[in-house]
N, CA, C and O atoms as a CHARMM CRD file, in Angstrom:
* protein
*
  320
    1    1 MET  N    130.13100 -22.17400 100.21600 PROA 1      0.00000
    2    1 MET  CA   130.83000 -21.30300 101.13600 PROA 1      0.00000
    3    1 MET  C    129.96900 -21.00600 102.36300 PROA 1      0.00000
    4    1 MET  O    130.50500 -20.61700 103.40000 PROA 1      0.00000
    5    2 ALA  N    128.66300 -21.17600 102.27200 PROA 2      0.00000
    6    2 ALA  CA   127.78400 -20.92200 103.41700 PROA 2      0.00000
    7    2 ALA  C    128.09500 -21.87000 104.56100 PROA 2      0.00000
    8    2 ALA  O    127.99600 -21.48900 105.72700 PROA 2      0.00000
    9    3 ARG  N    128.47200 -23.10900 104.23800 PROA 3      0.00000
   10    3 ARG  CA   128.80100 -24.05700 105.29600 PROA 3      0.00000
   11    3 ARG  C    130.01200 -23.60000 106.09200 PROA 3      0.00000
   12    3 ARG  O    130.02600 -23.69800 107.31900 PROA 3      0.00000
   13    4 LYS  N    131.02900 -23.10200 105.39900 PROA 4      0.00000
   14    4 LYS  CA   132.22500 -22.64700 106.08500 PROA 4      0.00000
   15    4 LYS  C    131.90600 -21.45600 106.97900 PROA 4      0.00000
   16    4 LYS  O    132.42700 -21.36300 108.09000 PROA 4      0.00000
   17    5 LYS  N    131.05700 -20.54500 106.50900 PROA 5      0.00000
   18    5 LYS  CA   130.67100 -19.38000 107.30000 PROA 5      0.00000
   19    5 LYS  C    129.94500 -19.81500 108.56700 PROA 5      0.00000
   20    5 LYS  O    130.21200 -19.27700 109.64200 PROA 5      0.00000
   21    6 ALA  N    129.03500 -20.77400 108.46100 PROA 6      0.00000
   22    6 ALA  CA   128.30500 -21.25900 109.62900 PROA 6      0.00000
   23    6 ALA  C    129.25500 -21.89500 110.62400 PROA 6      0.00000
   24    6 ALA  O    129.10800 -21.70900 111.83200 PROA 6      0.00000
   25    7 SER  N    130.23800 -22.65000 110.12300 PROA 7      0.00000
   26    7 SER  CA   131.22000 -23.29000 110.99500 PROA 7      0.00000
   27    7 SER  C    132.05800 -22.23400 111.71000 PROA 7      0.00000
   28    7 SER  O    132.30900 -22.34600 112.91000 PROA 7      0.00000
   29    8 VAL  N    132.48800 -21.21900 110.98000 PROA 8      0.00000
   30    8 VAL  CA   133.28100 -20.15400 111.58400 PROA 8      0.00000
   31    8 VAL  C    132.44700 -19.41200 112.62200 PROA 8      0.00000
   32    8 VAL  O    132.95700 -19.07800 113.69100 PROA 8      0.00000
   33    9 ASP  N    131.18600 -19.15100 112.33200 PROA 9      0.00000
   34    9 ASP  CA   130.31600 -18.46600 113.27800 PROA 9      0.00000
   35    9 ASP  C    130.17200 -19.29000 114.55800 PROA 9      0.00000
   36    9 ASP  O    130.20500 -18.73200 115.65500 PROA 9      0.00000
   37   10 PHE  N    130.01200 -20.60700 114.43100 PROA 10     0.00000
   38   10 PHE  CA   129.90100 -21.46400 115.60700 PROA 10     0.00000
   39   10 PHE  C    131.19200 -21.41500 116.41000 PROA 10     0.00000
   40   10 PHE  O    131.16700 -21.24300 117.62900 PROA 10     0.00000
   41   11 GLU  N    132.30700 -21.56700 115.73000 PROA 11     0.00000
   42   11 GLU  CA   133.60100 -21.55600 116.41800 PROA 11     0.00000
   43   11 GLU  C    133.84800 -20.20400 117.09700 PROA 11     0.00000
   44   11 GLU  O    134.35100 -20.15300 118.21900 PROA 11     0.00000
   45   12 GLN  N    133.49900 -19.12300 116.42100 PROA 12     0.00000
   46   12 GLN  CA   133.69200 -17.79300 116.99900 PROA 12     0.00000
   47   12 GLN  C    132.76600 -17.58400 118.18600 PROA 12     0.00000
   48   12 GLN  O    133.17900 -17.03200 119.20600 PROA 12     0.00000
   49   13 SER  N    131.51700 -18.02100 118.06200 PROA 13     0.00000
   50   13 SER  CA   130.56700 -17.89000 119.17000 PROA 13     0.00000
   51   13 SER  C    131.03900 -18.67900 120.37800 PROA 13     0.00000
   52   13 SER  O    130.94000 -18.20500 121.51000 PROA 13     0.00000
   53   14 LEU  N    131.54900 -19.87500 120.14700 PROA 14     0.00000
   54   14 LEU  CA   132.04500 -20.70400 121.23100 PROA 14     0.00000
   55   14 LEU  C    133.25700 -20.05600 121.90100 PROA 14     0.00000
   56   14 LEU  O    133.36200 -20.05700 123.12700 PROA 14     0.00000
   57   15 ALA  N    134.16600 -19.50800 121.10500 PROA 15     0.00000
   58   15 ALA  CA   135.34500 -18.82900 121.66200 PROA 15     0.00000
   59   15 ALA  C    134.92600 -17.59500 122.46700 PROA 15     0.00000
   60   15 ALA  O    135.45900 -17.34200 123.54700 PROA 15     0.00000
   61   16 ASP  N    133.97400 -16.83500 121.93500 PROA 16     0.00000
   62   16 ASP  CA   133.47900 -15.65800 122.64900 PROA 16     0.00000
   63   16 ASP  C    132.81800 -16.05900 123.96800 PROA 16     0.00000
   64   16 ASP  O    132.98300 -15.38600 124.98600 PROA 16     0.00000
   65   17 LEU  N    132.07700 -17.15000 123.93700 PROA 17     0.00000
   66   17 LEU  CA   131.41800 -17.64700 125.14700 PROA 17     0.00000
   67   17 LEU  C    132.45500 -18.05800 126.19600 PROA 17     0.00000
   68   17 LEU  O    132.29200 -17.76000 127.37900 PROA 17     0.00000
   69   18 GLN  N    133.50600 -18.73200 125.77200 PROA 18     0.00000
   70   18 GLN  CA   134.56000 -19.13700 126.70200 PROA 18     0.00000
   71   18 GLN  C    135.24100 -17.91400 127.32700 PROA 18     0.00000
   72   18 GLN  O    135.56000 -17.91900 128.51600 PROA 18     0.00000
   73   19 THR  N    135.46000 -16.88100 126.53100 PROA 19     0.00000
   74   19 THR  CA   136.05900 -15.65300 127.03700 PROA 19     0.00000
   75   19 THR  C    135.15700 -15.00000 128.07700 PROA 19     0.00000
   76   19 THR  O    135.62400 -14.54000 129.11900 PROA 19     0.00000
   77   20 LEU  N    133.85300 -14.96400 127.78200 PROA 20     0.00000
   78   20 LEU  CA   132.90100 -14.38700 128.74100 PROA 20     0.00000
   79   20 LEU  C    132.88600 -15.15800 130.05400 PROA 20     0.00000
   80   20 LEU  O    132.84000 -14.56200 131.13000 PROA 20     0.00000
   81   21 VAL  N    132.92400 -16.47200 129.96400 PROA 21     0.00000
   82   21 VAL  CA   132.92400 -17.29700 131.17800 PROA 21     0.00000
   83   21 VAL  C    134.17300 -17.01100 132.00500 PROA 21     0.00000
   84   21 VAL  O    134.09600 -16.88700 133.22700 PROA 21     0.00000
   85   22 GLU  N    135.30600 -16.90700 131.34900 PROA 22     0.00000
   86   22 GLU  CA   136.54500 -16.59400 132.06500 PROA 22     0.00000
   87   22 GLU  C    136.45200 -15.24400 132.76500 PROA 22     0.00000
   88   22 GLU  O    136.88100 -15.10300 133.91000 PROA 22     0.00000
   89   23 ARG  N    135.89300 -14.25200 132.07700 PROA 23     0.00000
   90   23 ARG  CA   135.74800 -12.92200 132.67700 PROA 23     0.00000
   91   23 ARG  C    134.82000 -12.96700 133.89100 PROA 23     0.00000
   92   23 ARG  O    135.09400 -12.34000 134.91400 PROA 23     0.00000
   93   24 LEU  N    133.72000 -13.71400 133.76700 PROA 24     0.00000
   94   24 LEU  CA   132.78000 -13.82100 134.88100 PROA 24     0.00000
   95   24 LEU  C    133.39800 -14.57300 136.05600 PROA 24     0.00000
   96   24 LEU  O    133.20700 -14.18900 137.20900 PROA 24     0.00000
   97   25 GLU  N    134.13200 -15.63100 135.77000 PROA 25     0.00000
   98   25 GLU  CA   134.76000 -16.40900 136.83400 PROA 25     0.00000
   99   25 GLU  C    135.86000 -15.63600 137.53600 PROA 25     0.00000
  100   25 GLU  O    136.14800 -15.87700 138.70800 PROA 25     0.00000
  101   26 ASN  N    136.47100 -14.71000 136.82000 PROA 26     0.00000
  102   26 ASN  CA   137.54400 -13.89300 137.38800 PROA 26     0.00000
  103   26 ASN  C    137.03400 -13.04900 138.54900 PROA 26     0.00000
  104   26 ASN  O    137.77600 -12.78000 139.49400 PROA 26     0.00000
  105   27 GLY  N    135.77800 -12.63100 138.48700 PROA 27     0.00000
  106   27 GLY  CA   135.15500 -11.89900 139.57700 PROA 27     0.00000
  107   27 GLY  C    135.51900 -10.43500 139.67600 PROA 27     0.00000
  108   27 GLY  O    135.23000  -9.79700 140.68800 PROA 27     0.00000
  109   28 GLU  N    136.13900  -9.89100 138.66000 PROA 28     0.00000
  110   28 GLU  CA   136.55500  -8.48500 138.71200 PROA 28     0.00000
  111   28 GLU  C    135.57700  -7.54400 138.01600 PROA 28     0.00000
  112   28 GLU  O    135.79500  -6.33300 137.99400 PROA 28     0.00000
  113   29 LEU  N    134.50200  -8.08900 137.44700 PROA 29     0.00000
  114   29 LEU  CA   133.51300  -7.24700 136.77300 PROA 29     0.00000
  115   29 LEU  C    132.53300  -6.67400 137.79400 PROA 29     0.00000
  116   29 LEU  O    132.23300  -7.29500 138.81300 PROA 29     0.00000
  117   30 SER  N    132.04600  -5.47900 137.49400 PROA 30     0.00000
  118   30 SER  CA   130.99800  -4.90600 138.33500 PROA 30     0.00000
  119   30 SER  C    129.71600  -5.70600 138.12600 PROA 30     0.00000
  120   30 SER  O    129.62400  -6.51000 137.19900 PROA 30     0.00000
  121   31 LEU  N    128.74500  -5.48600 138.97500 PROA 31     0.00000
  122   31 LEU  CA   127.47300  -6.18800 138.84700 PROA 31     0.00000
  123   31 LEU  C    126.83400  -5.89200 137.49600 PROA 31     0.00000
  124   31 LEU  O    126.34100  -6.80100 136.82900 PROA 31     0.00000
  125   32 GLU  N    126.84000  -4.64200 137.09700 PROA 32     0.00000
  126   32 GLU  CA   126.24700  -4.24700 135.81700 PROA 32     0.00000
  127   32 GLU  C    126.96500  -4.91600 134.65000 PROA 32     0.00000
  128   32 GLU  O    126.32200  -5.42400 133.73100 PROA 32     0.00000
  129   33 ASP  N    128.29800  -4.91800 134.68400 PROA 33     0.00000
  130   33 ASP  CA   129.06600  -5.56200 133.62100 PROA 33     0.00000
  131   33 ASP  C    128.86700  -7.07700 133.62700 PROA 33     0.00000
  132   33 ASP  O    128.82600  -7.70700 132.57000 PROA 33     0.00000
  133   34 SER  N    128.74200  -7.65600 134.81800 PROA 34     0.00000
  134   34 SER  CA   128.49700  -9.09800 134.93100 PROA 34     0.00000
  135   34 SER  C    127.15200  -9.46800 134.31700 PROA 34     0.00000
  136   34 SER  O    127.04000 -10.47000 133.61100 PROA 34     0.00000
  137   35 LEU  N    126.14000  -8.66100 134.58600 PROA 35     0.00000
  138   35 LEU  CA   124.82000  -8.92800 134.01300 PROA 35     0.00000
  139   35 LEU  C    124.83100  -8.78900 132.49400 PROA 35     0.00000
  140   35 LEU  O    124.20400  -9.58300 131.79300 PROA 35     0.00000
  141   36 ALA  N    125.53600  -7.79100 131.98500 PROA 36     0.00000
  142   36 ALA  CA   125.63400  -7.60800 130.53700 PROA 36     0.00000
  143   36 ALA  C    126.37900  -8.78100 129.90100 PROA 36     0.00000
  144   36 ALA  O    125.98300  -9.27100 128.84400 PROA 36     0.00000
  145   37 ALA  N    127.45800  -9.23000 130.54600 PROA 37     0.00000
  146   37 ALA  CA   128.21700 -10.36900 130.03600 PROA 37     0.00000
  147   37 ALA  C    127.36700 -11.63500 130.07700 PROA 37     0.00000
  148   37 ALA  O    127.40500 -12.44200 129.14800 PROA 37     0.00000
  149   38 PHE  N    126.59700 -11.80700 131.15800 PROA 38     0.00000
  150   38 PHE  CA   125.72400 -12.96600 131.27900 PROA 38     0.00000
  151   38 PHE  C    124.67900 -12.96500 130.17400 PROA 38     0.00000
  152   38 PHE  O    124.41800 -13.99800 129.55800 PROA 38     0.00000
  153   39 GLU  N    124.08300 -11.80900 129.92500 PROA 39     0.00000
  154   39 GLU  CA   123.07400 -11.69000 128.87100 PROA 39     0.00000
  155   39 GLU  C    123.68000 -12.02300 127.51200 PROA 39     0.00000
  156   39 GLU  O    123.06900 -12.73200 126.71300 PROA 39     0.00000
  157   40 GLN  N    124.86800 -11.51800 127.25400 PROA 40     0.00000
  158   40 GLN  CA   125.54500 -11.81900 125.99300 PROA 40     0.00000
  159   40 GLN  C    125.85500 -13.32000 125.90500 PROA 40     0.00000
  160   40 GLN  O    125.73200 -13.92000 124.83700 PROA 40     0.00000
  161   41 GLY  N    126.25300 -13.91400 127.01700 PROA 41     0.00000
  162   41 GLY  CA   126.54200 -15.34000 127.04600 PROA 41     0.00000
  163   41 GLY  C    125.32000 -16.18700 126.74300 PROA 41     0.00000
  164   41 GLY  O    125.41900 -17.20400 126.05700 PROA 41     0.00000
  165   42 ILE  N    124.16300 -15.76900 127.25400 PROA 42     0.00000
  166   42 ILE  CA   122.92000 -16.49300 126.96400 PROA 42     0.00000
  167   42 ILE  C    122.64200 -16.47300 125.46800 PROA 42     0.00000
  168   42 ILE  O    122.25900 -17.49000 124.89100 PROA 42     0.00000
  169   43 GLY  N    122.83200 -15.33700 124.85100 PROA 43     0.00000
  170   43 GLY  CA   122.62700 -15.23200 123.39900 PROA 43     0.00000
  171   43 GLY  C    123.59200 -16.11500 122.62700 PROA 43     0.00000
  172   43 GLY  O    123.19600 -16.78700 121.67500 PROA 43     0.00000
  173   44 LEU  N    124.85300 -16.11900 123.03000 PROA 44     0.00000
  174   44 LEU  CA   125.84400 -16.96200 122.36300 PROA 44     0.00000
  175   44 LEU  C    125.52500 -18.43900 122.55400 PROA 44     0.00000
  176   44 LEU  O    125.69600 -19.24100 121.63600 PROA 44     0.00000
  177   45 THR  N    125.06100 -18.79600 123.75100 PROA 45     0.00000
  178   45 THR  CA   124.69700 -20.18700 124.02800 PROA 45     0.00000
  179   45 THR  C    123.55600 -20.62300 123.12000 PROA 45     0.00000
  180   45 THR  O    123.58000 -21.72600 122.57400 PROA 45     0.00000
  181   46 ARG  N    122.57300 -19.77500 122.95900 PROA 46     0.00000
  182   46 ARG  CA   121.43500 -20.10400 122.08300 PROA 46     0.00000
  183   46 ARG  C    121.89000 -20.23700 120.63100 PROA 46     0.00000
  184   46 ARG  O    121.42300 -21.12000 119.91200 PROA 46     0.00000
  185   47 ASP  N    122.79600 -19.36600 120.20100 PROA 47     0.00000
  186   47 ASP  CA   123.31700 -19.46200 118.83800 PROA 47     0.00000
  187   47 ASP  C    124.04400 -20.79000 118.62600 PROA 47     0.00000
  188   47 ASP  O    123.86500 -21.44700 117.60100 PROA 47     0.00000
  189   48 CYS  N    124.86200 -21.17600 119.60200 PROA 48     0.00000
  190   48 CYS  CA   125.60800 -22.43700 119.50300 PROA 48     0.00000
  191   48 CYS  C    124.65300 -23.63200 119.50900 PROA 48     0.00000
  192   48 CYS  O    124.83100 -24.57300 118.73600 PROA 48     0.00000
  193   49 GLN  N    123.65100 -23.59500 120.37000 PROA 49     0.00000
  194   49 GLN  CA   122.68200 -24.69400 120.42200 PROA 49     0.00000
  195   49 GLN  C    121.92400 -24.81800 119.11000 PROA 49     0.00000
  196   49 GLN  O    121.66000 -25.92900 118.64800 PROA 49     0.00000
  197   50 ALA  N    121.57500 -23.70200 118.51100 PROA 50     0.00000
  198   50 ALA  CA   120.86200 -23.72200 117.23100 PROA 50     0.00000
  199   50 ALA  C    121.74900 -24.30200 116.13300 PROA 50     0.00000
  200   50 ALA  O    121.28100 -25.08500 115.30600 PROA 50     0.00000
  201   51 ALA  N    123.02300 -23.92500 116.12100 PROA 51     0.00000
  202   51 ALA  CA   123.94800 -24.45200 115.11900 PROA 51     0.00000
  203   51 ALA  C    124.13800 -25.95400 115.29400 PROA 51     0.00000
  204   51 ALA  O    124.20600 -26.68800 114.30800 PROA 51     0.00000
  205   52 LEU  N    124.22500 -26.41700 116.53500 PROA 52     0.00000
  206   52 LEU  CA   124.37100 -27.85100 116.79300 PROA 52     0.00000
  207   52 LEU  C    123.11100 -28.61600 116.40300 PROA 52     0.00000
  208   52 LEU  O    123.20000 -29.71500 115.85600 PROA 52     0.00000
  209   53 ALA  N    121.94700 -28.05100 116.67700 PROA 53     0.00000
  210   53 ALA  CA   120.68700 -28.69800 116.29800 PROA 53     0.00000
  211   53 ALA  C    120.57900 -28.80700 114.78100 PROA 53     0.00000
  212   53 ALA  O    120.12500 -29.82400 114.25700 PROA 53     0.00000
  213   54 GLN  N    120.99600 -27.76300 114.08300 PROA 54     0.00000
  214   54 GLN  CA   120.95400 -27.77700 112.62400 PROA 54     0.00000
  215   54 GLN  C    121.92100 -28.82800 112.08000 PROA 54     0.00000
  216   54 GLN  O    121.59600 -29.53500 111.12600 PROA 54     0.00000
  217   55 ALA  N    123.09600 -28.93200 112.67700 PROA 55     0.00000
  218   55 ALA  CA   124.06100 -29.94300 112.24600 PROA 55     0.00000
  219   55 ALA  C    123.51600 -31.34500 112.49600 PROA 55     0.00000
  220   55 ALA  O    123.69500 -32.23800 111.66800 PROA 55     0.00000
  221   56 GLU  N    122.85500 -31.54000 113.62900 PROA 56     0.00000
  222   56 GLU  CA   122.26600 -32.84600 113.93900 PROA 56     0.00000
  223   56 GLU  C    121.19300 -33.21500 112.90800 PROA 56     0.00000
  224   56 GLU  O    121.10700 -34.36600 112.47900 PROA 56     0.00000
  225   57 GLN  N    120.38300 -32.23900 112.51700 PROA 57     0.00000
  226   57 GLN  CA   119.34700 -32.49500 111.51800 PROA 57     0.00000
  227   57 GLN  C    119.96800 -32.88500 110.18300 PROA 57     0.00000
  228   57 GLN  O    119.46400 -33.77800 109.50200 PROA 57     0.00000
  229   58 LYS  N    121.05300 -32.22800 109.80600 PROA 58     0.00000
  230   58 LYS  CA   121.72900 -32.55800 108.55100 PROA 58     0.00000
  231   58 LYS  C    122.27500 -33.97800 108.59400 PROA 58     0.00000
  232   58 LYS  O    122.19200 -34.71000 107.60800 PROA 58     0.00000
  233   59 VAL  N    122.83500 -34.36800 109.74100 PROA 59     0.00000
  234   59 VAL  CA   123.35900 -35.72700 109.88400 PROA 59     0.00000
  235   59 VAL  C    122.22200 -36.73200 109.75900 PROA 59     0.00000
  236   59 VAL  O    122.37900 -37.76100 109.10200 PROA 59     0.00000
  237   60 GLN  N    121.07900 -36.44900 110.37800 PROA 60     0.00000
  238   60 GLN  CA   119.93900 -37.35500 110.28800 PROA 60     0.00000
  239   60 GLN  C    119.45700 -37.50100 108.84900 PROA 60     0.00000
  240   60 GLN  O    119.10900 -38.60100 108.41900 PROA 60     0.00000
  241   61 VAL  N    119.43400 -36.41500 108.11500 PROA 61     0.00000
  242   61 VAL  CA   119.01900 -36.47200 106.71600 PROA 61     0.00000
  243   61 VAL  C    120.00100 -37.31800 105.91500 PROA 61     0.00000
  244   61 VAL  O    119.59600 -38.10300 105.05800 PROA 61     0.00000
  245   62 LEU  N    121.28300 -37.15700 106.19300 PROA 62     0.00000
  246   62 LEU  CA   122.29000 -37.91800 105.46400 PROA 62     0.00000
  247   62 LEU  C    122.22600 -39.40600 105.78500 PROA 62     0.00000
  248   62 LEU  O    122.53900 -40.24100 104.93600 PROA 62     0.00000
  249   63 LEU  N    121.82300 -39.73700 107.00300 PROA 63     0.00000
  250   63 LEU  CA   121.75500 -41.14300 107.40400 PROA 63     0.00000
  251   63 LEU  C    120.44200 -41.81400 107.03900 PROA 63     0.00000
  252   63 LEU  O    120.33000 -43.03600 107.13200 PROA 63     0.00000
  253   64 GLU  N    119.44700 -41.03900 106.62600 PROA 64     0.00000
  254   64 GLU  CA   118.14100 -41.60100 106.31900 PROA 64     0.00000
  255   64 GLU  C    118.21900 -42.43500 105.04800 PROA 64     0.00000
  256   64 GLU  O    118.72200 -41.99200 104.01500 PROA 64     0.00000
  257   65 ARG  N    117.71100 -43.64300 105.15600 PROA 65     0.00000
  258   65 ARG  CA   117.71100 -44.54800 104.00300 PROA 65     0.00000
  259   65 ARG  C    116.33100 -45.17900 103.89400 PROA 65     0.00000
  260   65 ARG  O    115.79300 -45.68300 104.88000 PROA 65     0.00000
  261   66 ASP  N    115.76600 -45.15100 102.71000 PROA 66     0.00000
  262   66 ASP  CA   114.45600 -45.75000 102.44400 PROA 66     0.00000
  263   66 ASP  C    113.38800 -45.25400 103.40700 PROA 66     0.00000
  264   66 ASP  O    112.52800 -46.02600 103.83000 PROA 66     0.00000
  265   67 GLY  N    113.43500 -43.98800 103.75200 PROA 67     0.00000
  266   67 GLY  CA   112.42100 -43.40400 104.61500 PROA 67     0.00000
  267   67 GLY  C    112.58900 -43.71500 106.08200 PROA 67     0.00000
  268   67 GLY  O    111.75800 -43.30100 106.89100 PROA 67     0.00000
  269   68 GLU  N    113.64100 -44.43400 106.45900 PROA 68     0.00000
  270   68 GLU  CA   113.85600 -44.76100 107.86000 PROA 68     0.00000
  271   68 GLU  C    115.22800 -44.26300 108.29800 PROA 68     0.00000
  272   68 GLU  O    116.19800 -44.30100 107.54000 PROA 68     0.00000
  273   69 LEU  N    115.27800 -43.80900 109.50900 PROA 69     0.00000
  274   69 LEU  CA   116.53400 -43.34600 110.07700 PROA 69     0.00000
  275   69 LEU  C    117.30300 -44.55500 110.58700 PROA 69     0.00000
  276   69 LEU  O    116.77500 -45.35700 111.35700 PROA 69     0.00000
  277   70 THR  N    118.54200 -44.67900 110.15800 PROA 70     0.00000
  278   70 THR  CA   119.36300 -45.79300 110.61600 PROA 70     0.00000
  279   70 THR  C    120.47500 -45.25400 111.49100 PROA 70     0.00000
  280   70 THR  O    121.03900 -44.19500 111.21700 PROA 70     0.00000
  281   71 GLN  N    120.78000 -45.97900 112.53100 PROA 71     0.00000
  282   71 GLN  CA   121.87300 -45.59000 113.40600 PROA 71     0.00000
  283   71 GLN  C    123.15100 -46.24500 112.92500 PROA 71     0.00000
  284   71 GLN  O    123.17500 -47.42900 112.58700 PROA 71     0.00000
  285   72 GLU  N    124.21100 -45.45700 112.90200 PROA 72     0.00000
  286   72 GLU  CA   125.51500 -45.96900 112.50700 PROA 72     0.00000
  287   72 GLU  C    126.52900 -45.47700 113.52600 PROA 72     0.00000
  288   72 GLU  O    126.41500 -44.35800 114.02600 PROA 72     0.00000
  289   73 PRO  N    127.51600 -46.30300 113.83800 PROA 73     0.00000
  290   73 PRO  CA   128.53300 -45.86700 114.80600 PROA 73     0.00000
  291   73 PRO  C    129.33000 -44.70000 114.24600 PROA 73     0.00000
  292   73 PRO  O    129.58100 -44.61400 113.04400 PROA 73     0.00000
  293   74 PHE  N    129.71800 -43.81600 115.13500 PROA 74     0.00000
  294   74 PHE  CA   130.50200 -42.65400 114.74300 PROA 74     0.00000
  295   74 PHE  C    131.87300 -42.74700 115.38000 PROA 74     0.00000
  296   74 PHE  O    131.99700 -42.89200 116.59600 PROA 74     0.00000
  297   75 ASP  N    132.89400 -42.66400 114.55700 PROA 75     0.00000
  298   75 ASP  CA   134.26200 -42.68000 115.06200 PROA 75     0.00000
  299   75 ASP  C    134.98900 -41.48100 114.44500 PROA 75     0.00000
  300   75 ASP  O    135.36000 -41.50300 113.27200 PROA 75     0.00000
  301   76 ALA  N    135.18100 -40.46000 115.23400 PROA 76     0.00000
  302   76 ALA  CA   135.79600 -39.22500 114.74300 PROA 76     0.00000
  303   76 ALA  C    137.26000 -39.42300 114.38800 PROA 76     0.00000
  304   76 ALA  O    137.82600 -38.61400 113.65200 PROA 76     0.00000
  305   77 GLU  N    137.87200 -40.45600 114.88000 PROA 77     0.00000
  306   77 GLU  CA   139.30100 -40.69900 114.66100 PROA 77     0.00000
  307   77 GLU  C    139.58400 -41.29300 113.29500 PROA 77     0.00000
  308   77 GLU  O    140.67600 -41.09900 112.76100 PROA 77     0.00000
  309   78 GLN  N    138.62400 -42.01600 112.70800 PROA 78     0.00000
  310   78 GLN  CA   138.86400 -42.70100 111.45300 PROA 78     0.00000
  311   78 GLN  C    138.36100 -41.87200 110.27100 PROA 78     0.00000
  312   78 GLN  O    137.17200 -41.55800 110.21100 PROA 78     0.00000
  313   79 PRO  N    139.24200 -41.50800 109.32600 PROA 79     0.00000
  314   79 PRO  CA   138.76600 -40.83700 108.12600 PROA 79     0.00000
  315   79 PRO  C    138.07500 -41.84600 107.21500 PROA 79     0.00000
  316   79 PRO  O    138.37500 -43.03900 107.26000 PROA 79     0.00000
  317   80 GLU  N    137.15000 -41.36300 106.38700 PROA 80     0.00000
  318   80 GLU  CA   136.42700 -42.26100 105.48400 PROA 80     0.00000
  319   80 GLU  C    137.26700 -42.64200 104.30600 PROA 80     0.00000
  320   80 GLU  O    136.81500 -43.39500 103.44300 PROA 80     0.00000
């Protein structure tokens, strides 16, 4: 269940980040509110980057064979 929680956290962080960007682009926030939103966005961006880095590491571990990393084509459209 921890995997599902991490996925939900990433998806929620990404959605929150998109909302913040929309608010900032709208231009109706005060300077103080814009800075607070920007600061929150930086934190969300770091959280998303960390989750993506962790996912990349898991993929590398799964692809490792005989102590060597092998590259394999990725096709998101085709189920296994």
